[in-house]
Each structure stands twice: as C-alpha cells, then as structure tokens.
C-alpha positions as CSV (number, residue, x, y, z in Angstrom):
1,M,32.2,77.1,179.7
2,N,32.2,77.1,183.5
3,F,30.4,73.8,183.5
4,N,32.5,71.9,181.6
5,I,35.7,73.4,183.8
6,N,33.4,72.3,186.9
7,F,32.9,68.9,185.3
8,F,36.5,68.8,184.2
9,N,38.0,69.7,187.8
10,N,35.3,67.4,189.6
11,L,36.0,64.6,187.7
12,F,40.0,64.4,188.8
13,R,39.6,66.3,192.1
14,A,41.5,63.6,193.5
15,L,44.3,65.0,191.5
16,R,44.5,68.0,194.3
17,N,46.4,65.5,196.4
18,K,50.3,65.5,195.3
19,N,50.7,62.2,196.4
20,Y,48.1,60.8,194.7
21,R,48.9,63.0,191.7
22,L,52.6,62.1,191.6
23,F,51.2,57.9,191.9
24,F,48.6,58.7,189.1
25,Y,50.8,59.7,186.5
26,G,53.6,57.4,187.1
27,Q,50.9,54.3,187.7
28,S,49.6,55.4,184.4
29,L,52.7,54.9,182.6
30,S,53.9,51.7,184.3
31,L,50.9,49.9,183.5
32,L,51.1,50.9,179.9
33,G,54.2,48.7,180.1
34,T,52.9,46.0,182.3
35,W,49.8,45.5,179.4
36,I,52.4,45.7,176.5
37,Q,54.3,42.7,178.7
38,Q,51.7,40.7,179.0
39,V,50.6,40.5,175.9
40,A,54.1,39.8,174.8
41,L,54.8,37.1,177.6
42,S,51.4,35.5,176.2
43,W,52.8,35.5,172.4
44,L,55.7,34.5,173.3
45,I,55.3,31.2,175.6
46,Y,53.0,29.9,173.1
47,S,55.6,31.0,170.3
48,V,57.9,29.1,172.2
49,T,56.1,25.8,173.3
50,N,53.3,25.6,170.5
51,S,51.6,24.1,173.7
52,A,48.1,25.5,175.0
53,F,49.1,23.6,177.6
54,L,52.5,24.8,178.5
55,L,51.0,28.3,177.9
56,G,48.2,27.8,180.5
57,F,50.8,26.2,182.8
58,V,53.2,29.3,182.5
59,M,50.5,31.5,183.5
60,F,49.0,29.3,186.3
61,A,52.8,29.5,188.1
62,G,52.9,33.2,187.5
63,Q,49.2,33.4,189.5
64,L,49.9,30.5,192.3
65,P,52.2,33.1,194.6
66,T,49.4,35.6,194.4
67,F,46.9,33.0,195.7
68,L,49.2,31.4,198.3
69,I,50.8,34.1,199.5
70,A,48.4,37.6,199.3
71,P,46.6,36.9,202.3
72,F,49.5,36.7,204.5
73,A,50.9,40.2,202.7
74,G,47.7,42.3,203.4
75,V,48.6,41.3,207.0
76,F,52.1,42.0,206.1
77,A,51.2,45.5,204.7
78,D,48.8,46.5,207.7
79,R,52.0,45.9,210.1
80,Y,54.8,47.4,208.2
81,D,55.3,50.6,206.0
82,K,53.4,50.2,202.9
83,H,55.4,53.0,200.9
84,K,58.4,50.8,201.4
85,I,56.8,47.8,200.5
86,I,55.3,49.5,197.2
87,I,59.0,50.9,196.5
88,I,60.6,47.1,196.8
89,T,57.7,45.3,194.8
90,Q,58.1,48.0,191.9
91,V,62.1,47.2,191.9
92,V,61.7,43.7,191.8
93,S,59.0,43.7,188.8
94,M,61.5,46.1,186.9
95,L,64.6,43.7,187.1
96,Q,62.2,40.4,186.4
97,A,61.2,42.9,183.1
98,I,65.1,43.4,182.5
99,L,65.6,39.6,183.0
100,L,63.4,38.7,180.5
101,A,64.6,41.1,178.4
102,I,68.0,40.1,178.3
103,F,67.5,36.2,178.1
104,V,64.3,37.1,174.9
105,L,67.4,39.2,173.4
106,T,70.5,36.7,173.7
107,N,68.2,33.8,172.4
108,N,68.3,32.2,175.7
109,I,64.8,32.2,176.2
110,N,63.5,28.7,177.5
111,I,60.4,27.4,179.2
112,S,62.3,27.0,182.4
113,V,63.0,30.5,182.4
114,L,59.9,31.3,181.8
115,I,58.5,29.6,184.4
116,I,61.0,30.8,187.2
117,L,60.5,34.6,185.9
118,N,56.4,34.5,185.8
119,I,57.0,32.8,189.6
120,L,59.0,35.5,190.2
121,L,56.9,38.5,189.4
122,G,53.8,36.7,191.0
123,I,55.8,36.6,194.6
124,A,56.0,40.4,194.0
125,N,52.4,41.2,192.6
126,S,51.1,38.9,196.2
127,F,52.4,41.5,198.0
128,D,52.1,44.8,195.4
129,I,48.0,44.3,195.0
130,P,47.0,44.2,198.6
131,T,49.2,47.0,199.5
132,R,48.9,49.3,196.8
133,Q,45.5,49.2,197.1
134,S,45.4,50.0,200.6
135,F,48.1,52.8,200.4
136,V,45.8,54.8,197.7
137,I,43.6,55.7,201.3
138,Q,47.3,56.7,202.8
139,M,48.0,59.0,199.6
140,V,44.5,61.0,199.4
141,E,44.8,63.5,201.9
142,H,41.5,65.2,201.5
143,K,39.6,62.3,202.7
144,E,36.3,63.1,200.7
145,D,38.6,62.6,197.5
146,L,38.5,59.5,198.0
147,P,36.0,57.4,195.7
148,N,37.2,59.6,193.2
149,A,41.0,58.2,193.7
150,I,39.7,54.8,193.3
151,A,37.3,55.9,190.1
152,L,40.9,57.3,188.8
153,N,42.4,53.9,189.9
154,S,39.9,51.8,188.0
155,S,39.8,54.1,184.7
156,I,44.0,54.0,184.5
157,V,43.9,50.1,184.4
158,N,41.3,49.9,182.1
159,G,42.7,52.6,179.9
160,S,46.2,51.3,179.5
161,R,44.4,47.7,179.3
162,L,42.7,49.5,176.1
163,I,46.1,50.5,175.0
164,G,49.2,48.7,176.0
165,P,47.9,45.3,174.2
166,A,47.8,46.8,170.5
167,I,51.0,48.7,171.0
168,A,52.3,45.6,172.1
169,G,50.9,43.5,169.1
170,I,52.4,45.9,166.5
171,L,55.7,45.9,168.7
172,V,56.2,42.0,168.7
173,A,55.0,41.7,165.0
174,S,57.8,44.4,164.1
175,L,60.5,44.5,166.8
176,G,60.2,41.1,168.7
177,E,59.0,40.5,172.8
178,G,62.4,41.6,173.5
179,I,61.6,45.2,173.2
180,C,58.3,45.0,174.8
181,F,60.3,43.6,177.9
182,L,62.6,46.2,177.7
183,I,59.9,49.0,177.0
184,N,58.3,47.4,180.8
185,A,61.7,47.6,182.3
186,I,61.6,51.5,181.7
187,S,58.1,52.3,182.3
188,F,58.5,51.4,185.9
189,V,61.3,53.8,186.2
190,F,58.5,56.4,186.1
191,V,56.5,55.2,189.0
192,I,59.6,54.5,191.2
193,I,60.6,58.2,191.1
194,S,56.7,59.2,191.4
195,L,56.8,57.1,194.7
196,A,60.6,58.3,195.9
197,L,59.2,61.9,195.4
198,M,56.1,61.4,198.0
199,K,56.3,62.9,201.3
200,V,54.1,60.2,203.3
201,K,52.7,60.5,206.7
202,K,53.5,57.3,208.8
203,E,50.2,55.5,209.7
204,E,48.8,56.2,213.3
205,N,47.3,53.9,215.6
206,V,49.0,51.2,214.1
207,D,50.2,48.2,216.8
208,H,52.4,45.9,215.6
209,E,52.6,43.6,218.1
210,N,48.5,43.2,217.8
211,G,49.3,39.4,217.6
212,S,50.5,37.0,215.2
213,I,50.3,37.0,211.5
214,L,48.3,33.9,211.6
215,K,46.0,35.5,214.4
216,Q,45.3,38.6,212.0
217,L,44.6,36.5,209.0
218,K,41.9,34.3,210.8
219,E,40.5,37.3,212.1
220,G,40.6,39.0,208.5
221,Y,39.1,35.9,207.6
222,H,36.1,35.4,209.7
223,Y,35.1,39.3,209.3
224,S,35.0,38.9,205.6
225,F,33.2,35.8,205.7
226,G,30.8,36.8,208.1
227,F,29.9,40.1,206.8
228,L,27.5,39.3,203.7
229,P,27.8,42.1,201.3
230,I,31.9,41.2,201.2
231,R,31.3,37.4,201.3
232,S,29.1,38.1,198.2
233,V,31.8,40.4,196.8
234,I,34.5,37.6,197.5
235,L,32.5,34.7,196.0
236,L,31.3,37.0,193.1
237,L,34.8,37.7,192.2
238,A,35.7,34.2,192.8
239,A,33.5,32.4,190.4
240,V,34.3,34.9,187.5
241,S,38.2,34.3,188.4
242,L,37.8,30.9,188.1
243,F,35.1,30.0,184.9
244,G,35.5,33.6,183.5
245,N,39.0,35.3,183.2
246,P,40.7,32.1,182.1
247,Y,39.8,32.8,178.8
248,M,42.2,35.4,178.7
249,V,45.3,33.0,178.8
250,L,44.2,31.4,175.4
251,L,43.9,33.9,173.4
252,P,47.0,33.5,171.7
253,V,45.9,30.5,170.5
254,F,42.9,31.9,169.3
255,A,44.7,34.7,167.4
256,K,47.4,32.2,165.8
257,N,45.5,29.1,165.0
258,I,42.0,30.1,164.8
259,L,41.9,33.7,163.4
260,N,45.2,32.7,161.4
261,G,46.9,35.9,163.0
262,D,49.6,36.9,164.4
263,A,50.8,39.3,167.5
264,T,49.1,41.9,165.9
265,T,45.6,40.3,166.2
266,L,46.1,39.1,169.8
267,G,46.7,42.8,170.7
268,Y,43.7,43.9,169.1
269,L,41.5,41.3,170.8
270,N,43.0,42.0,174.0
271,S,42.2,45.8,173.5
272,A,38.8,45.0,173.0
273,V,38.3,43.5,176.5
274,G,39.7,46.2,177.3
275,L,37.6,48.8,175.9
276,G,34.8,47.1,177.1
277,A,36.2,47.2,180.6
278,L,36.9,51.4,180.1
279,S,33.4,51.5,178.8
280,A,31.7,49.9,182.1
281,A,34.1,51.7,184.1
282,L,33.0,55.1,182.6
283,Y,29.5,54.3,182.9
C-alpha cells in the first residue's frame, strides 16, 4: 500500500509546485478543447470545399506563421514577461474559437474566413508554443521536479489527443462543428483563470538590451546547429514533420471517401494516433 502511495506521489511530484499545478489543471481542460476544435475544423474544411488540395492549403496557412515567426517569437519571449505573453496568446486563441463558432452557427462560413482565422491562430501559436515551453522552467520552483513537469506536459498533450478527437467526432456527427468551436472557446477560460491566479517571480539576470533580436536569433542559430545533439534532434523533427505528420491533414479524406465514414470515423482515427502517442510517452 505504501509502495502504491509513494509511486503515485512520485509520478505527480511536480504538482507540489503551486504555479505548475494551476497550469496543469487549466491546460488539461484547454487541450481537450484544442483537439476537439482541430478535428472539427479539418472536417468542416473538407465538408465546405470537398477538395483535398484546399484542405491542405487551409491547414498550411495555419502552420506558415509558426514557421516564419516562431524563431523570432522565441527571442521575444526571452526578452519580455512570459507570463503576460501566454495570457495574451490564450485570449487571442479564445477569440479565434469564438469567431469560428459565430461564423459556423450563423451559416456565414466560407473558405476565405477559414484561411484568415487559421492564420490568426497560427500567429498566436507561433508566440505561445516557444513561450509556454520555456515558461515551465519558471513555474517549477523545485528544480528537481522539472523533468517530471516536462513528462507530465507530454502526458496531458497525448492524453487529450486520445480523448478529444473521439469526443469531437461524436459532437460533429450529432450537433455540428459550431458546438465544438464553442466548447474550445469555453475551455480557454480555465487556462486563462489558472494563469491569472499564478504568482510568478520575475526572472533574474535578463538583459533586455543584450543586442538586437536579429543578433540574438543569429546566436541561437549558431549554437543550435553547432551543437551536435541539438542539431540532430532538430533535423529529426524536421524530417518527421515534413514527411510523416502531413498524413494527419488528409485524414478527413480517408474517413469520408475511402472508409465511407463520417465525422465519428475521423474522431476515432485521430484518437488512435493519440493512443499510440500516449502509450509511447508512458513507456
């Protein structure tokens, strides 16, 4: 019995850090909404356009800002308050979900609106992703808990990736995509509240005048690609992202045209990917 209690406490030891605990609970709910929206969005795009090319193009429009802006956003996050940046990106993402819900529920959705709103979300994500990942270090007061906090982050991402798409498939098939976007908008409220409740100490020894953003970006580039372990990981991730992950974009085509299914089928296909990712993360 004591072994089970100790194992459980050790497994979630990073939650003893109040700021991280708030973030963990808020992010768990928000990520569910994110995956619900992502599945509903891909099904909506293919339903509106009935084109695999336009499905890929709209998704590409959402990823392009991240590719172009994220390196600069990383430098920006090092120079300014990460806590405030994340709150702003979460609010922008919530507004994007609200706009999507309004356009769909009022039957005013079209390909142009989808592209613009996807670009807006991509811009928010380009600042949110590097800032949020580095902010974990600031949230964990007991630095020996940092590896556990990173592992828990991976677990909630993959856990929500397992549950969220299945819920999305059922909701889209029964109530439509608009409800899914509305649920995602509501889910952001929890993470925004959790961020607002945090009491974060300001980072020490941060020199905001330490050269221009371009200079810092150049230094980061030389360090990353000059250090073999980091360079290897970056190239591996680039290869997987370019040649492996794009199949996810075409899942609506497989679900509808090849498997003769509906949104529920798409949800289960995405959840299957989440099950594999969660199993690997736990292993």
